[in-house]
C-alpha positions in Angstrom: 89.6 86.1 96.7 93.1 88.3 97.3 94.5 90.0 100.4 94.6 94.1 98.7 97.8 95.1 97.7 99.8 97.8 99.0 98.4 101.3 96.7 101.4 103.8 96.3 103.6 102.1 94.3 106.2 103.8 92.1 104.9 105.6 89.0 107.5 105.1 86.2 109.3 108.7 86.8 108.8 108.9 90.2 112.2 108.7 91.7 112.3 105.7 95.0 112.2 108.0 97.8 109.8 110.4 96.9 107.3 107.2 96.3 108.4 105.8 99.2 107.8 108.8 101.4 104.2 108.8 99.3 103.5 105.6 101.0 104.2 106.1 104.8 102.2 109.5 104.1 99.6 107.3 102.8 100.1 104.8 105.2 100.4 107.4 108.4 96.8 108.9 107.3 95.1 105.5 107.1 96.3 104.6 110.6 94.8 108.4 111.6 91.4 107.3 110.1 91.4 104.0 111.6 91.9 105.3 115.3 89.0 107.6 114.1 87.0 104.2 112.9 88.0 102.3 116.0 86.6 105.3 118.3 83.5 105.1 116.4 82.9 101.6 116.3 83.7 101.2 120.8 80.4 103.8 120.6 78.6 101.2 119.3 77.9 98.9 122.5 77.1 101.8 124.7 75.0 103.7 122.1 72.7 100.3 122.0 72.4 99.7 125.6 71.0 103.1 126.0 68.6 102.8 123.9 65.2 101.6 123.7 64.5 99.8 121.2 64.8 95.7 119.8 68.5 95.3 118.6 67.7 94.2 115.5 65.6 96.8 114.3 68.5 99.7 115.7 70.8 97.4 113.8 68.5 98.2 110.6 67.8 101.6 110.9 71.5 102.2 111.3 71.8 100.2 108.0 68.8 102.4 106.1 69.9 105.7 107.5 73.3 105.3 106.2 72.3 104.4 103.4 70.0 107.4 103.1 73.0 110.2 103.7 74.8 108.5 100.8 72.6 108.1 98.6 72.4 111.5 97.2 76.4 111.7 96.9 76.3 108.0 95.7 73.9 108.7 93.5 74.6 112.5 92.0 78.1 112.9 93.1 79.8 109.3 92.5 77.0 108.0 89.9 79.9 107.5 87.4 81.6 105.5 90.0 79.1 102.9 90.6 78.2 102.4 87.0 82.0 101.4 86.8 81.9 99.2 89.4 80.7 96.1 87.3 78.8 92.8 88.1 81.8 91.2 90.0 82.2 94.3 92.6 78.5 94.7 92.6 77.7 91.1 93.4 80.5 90.5 95.8 79.3 94.7 97.7 75.9 93.0 98.0 77.5 89.5 99.3 79.4 91.9 102.0 76.4 94.0 102.9 73.8 90.2 103.6 77.0 89.0 105.7 77.0 92.4 107.8 73.5 91.4 108.1 74.3 88.1 109.2 76.5 89.2 111.9 74.2 91.5 113.3 71.5 88.6 113.0 73.9 86.5 114.5 75.6 88.3 117.2 72.7 90.2 118.7 70.2 87.0 119.4 73.4 85.7 121.4 73.3 88.4 124.2 69.8 87.1 125.6 71.6 83.4 125.0 74.3 83.2 127.3 76.8 85.9 129.3 78.1 89.2 127.9 80.8 88.7 128.8 81.2 85.2 126.8 79.6 86.7 123.9 81.8 89.5 123.7 84.8 87.6 122.9 83.4 83.9 121.2 82.4 87.1 118.6 86.2 89.1 118.5 87.4 85.9 117.7 87.5 87.5 113.9 91.1 88.1 113.1 91.6 84.5 113.8 89.0 83.9 111.1 90.7 86.3 109.2 94.0 84.7 109.3 92.3 81.6 108.7 90.6 82.2 105.2 93.4 84.1 104.1 95.6 80.9 104.4 93.1 78.5 102.6 92.5 81.3 99.9 96.3 80.3 99.6 98.3 83.5 101.3 101.2 82.5 103.9 100.7 84.8 106.6 104.0 85.3 108.3 104.7 83.7 112.1 104.3 87.5 113.4 100.7 87.9 112.5 99.7 84.4 114.0 101.3 85.5 116.7 100.1 89.3 116.9 96.6 88.2 116.3 96.3 85.3 119.3 98.2 87.8 121.4 95.6 90.7 120.8 92.5 87.7 121.0 94.6 87.4 124.5 93.9 91.2 125.6 90.1 90.7 124.8 89.8 87.4 127.0 91.5 89.3 129.5 89.3 91.7 129.5 86.2 90.1 129.1 86.9 86.1 130.3 84.7 83.4 128.7 83.1 81.4 131.2 81.8 78.0 128.7 78.4 76.7 129.9 76.5 73.4 129.7 73.2 75.0 129.7 71.3 74.4 125.8 70.2 77.4 125.7 74.2 79.1 126.5 75.7 76.8 124.3 73.3 78.3 121.1 74.2 81.6 121.9 78.1 80.8 122.2 77.6 78.8 118.9 75.8 82.2 117.5 78.4 84.6 119.0 81.5 82.5 117.1 79.6 82.3 113.7 79.3 85.7 113.9 82.8 87.0 114.4 83.2 84.3 111.7 79.9 86.3 109.4 82.1 89.9 110.5 85.8 88.0 109.0 83.8 87.1 105.4 82.5 91.1 105.6 86.1 92.0 106.0 87.8 89.8 104.0 84.8 90.5 100.9 84.8 94.3 101.6 89.0 94.1 101.3 88.0 92.4 97.3 85.9 94.9 96.3 88.0 97.8 97.0 90.9 96.9 95.8 89.1 97.9 92.2 85.7 100.4 93.6 85.5 103.8 95.7 84.8 103.3 100.0 81.0 105.4 98.6 80.8 103.0 96.1 81.4 100.1 98.1 79.6 101.3 101.3 76.2 102.2 99.8 75.6 99.1 97.5 76.7 97.1 101.2 74.5 98.9 103.9 71.6 99.3 101.0 71.5 96.0 101.4 72.3 95.1 104.9 69.4 97.6 105.6 66.9 95.0 102.9 68.2 92.0 104.7 67.9 93.3 108.3 64.7 94.6 107.6 62.8 91.1 106.0 64.7 89.6 109.6 62.8 92.4 111.9 59.5 91.9 109.9 60.1 88.0 110.6 60.8 88.2 114.0 58.2 91.4 114.8 60.8 93.7 116.3 59.4 96.6 116.3 60.3 99.8 113.7 58.6 102.5 114.8 56.9 103.9 117.9 60.1 105.5 119.7 60.2 108.3 122.1 62.7 111.4 120.4 65.3 110.6 122.4 65.8 106.9 121.2 65.5 108.3 117.7 67.9 111.0 118.7 70.3 108.1 119.8 69.7 105.5 116.6 70.8 108.7 114.7 74.1 109.5 116.6 74.7 105.5 116.3 74.4 105.7 112.3 76.6 108.8 112.2 79.5 107.7 114.8 78.9 103.9 114.5 78.2 103.3 110.6 79.4 106.3 108.8 82.5 107.0 110.6 83.1 103.6 112.1 82.3 101.1 109.4 83.5 103.3 106.7 86.1 104.6 107.5 87.2 101.1 108.4 86.1 100.2 104.7 88.4 103.0 103.7 91.6 101.6 105.0 91.3 97.9 104.8 92.7 99.1 100.8 96.2 100.0 102.1 96.5 98.3 105.4 95.0 94.9 104.5 92.2 92.7 106.1 94.5 91.2 109.5 95.8 94.6 110.5 92.3 96.3 110.3 90.9 93.1 111.9 92.9 92.8 114.4 92.8 97.0 115.5 88.9 96.0 115.5 90.1 94.0 118.9 90.3 97.4 120.0 86.9 98.1 120.1 86.7 96.4 123.5 88.8 97.7 126.1 87.4 100.8 123.8 83.8 100.3 124.5 84.5 99.8 128.4 86.4 103.1 128.7 83.2 105.2 127.1 80.7 103.3 129.1 82.7 104.3 132.4 82.7 107.9 131.1 79.4 108.7 129.5 76.9 105.5 131.5 78.8 105.9 134.6 80.0 101.9 134.4 82.8 101.8 136.1 85.5 100.0 133.9 87.1 96.3 134.9 90.5 96.4 136.7 91.6 94.5 133.3 90.7 97.2 131.1 94.2 99.0 130.9 95.7 95.6 130.8 93.9 94.4 128.1 94.3 97.7 126.1 97.9 97.1 126.6 97.8 93.3 125.7 96.4 93.9 122.9 97.6 97.1 121.3 101.1 94.9 121.9 99.2 92.4 118.8 98.3 94.9 116.9 101.5 95.7 116.8 103.7 92.2 115.5 100.9 92.2 113.0 101.6 95.4 111.7 106.0 94.9 112.4 104.8 92.0 109.8 103.2 93.9 106.9 106.3 96.3 107.4 108.2 93.6 107.1 106.6 92.2 103.8 106.9 95.4 102.3 110.2 96.1 102.7 
């Protein structure tokens, strides 16, 4: 598995200045889409908190509905892209979907076993795992990437805190949350690899479909109710699908090709303060006093990762 390269390499005969301008415009678009994606995934926790349905069922429906929305587009307008994916890309997309389902299946139960703050803090170790896995794969992330990743995680800890308990059940929940963060890193890296050659639509369709199938099995095994909800609950699940899945996750899968897994996974840490601020506006939950300084620390860490990426490209 290799890190994605820039997609804006100059074509033969292209003036270097024009090529650099095109690359800058492409990265500017990616950062704009990344901001929209972070806003989308930040809606996830508040929407889930306000939805009266089992957590695993919510995870299943958001992926199943997303796959359903993508089906006519992927199978009709982009069926040629699906045919051209090849066995390797299809297999990696399926693996990414299974790992995403594993992420949901590990993290959601941890919220009932340990404190929400501890679960959130441990689950958002994703960029650390991403950087470590890249290192194990033979890449040498610059020192600024390590520093920026660590600083961004500290920002999350400032907001959420982390209260390690000696209770056996709480420790098991902590382990599940930590494993969920590792699973999210695997999902991000697999997606980055597939997106080197596959389009966003083709990849996300296969990925979300696989995730839905795996989560359906988990719901059936655990006995999570898949229906019987009222209209408002279905409306919130639909909103979660559009905002967090189709806009949030899909745009993350779109930009990871150009920005790379380190920058993208570090930026996802902004989901934590984003969710806190959205909950304050929508659910009337007063944001913690640490929300704003934590946001600043996470942004500073992300800036270091982006700076390291820019230096590598020069």
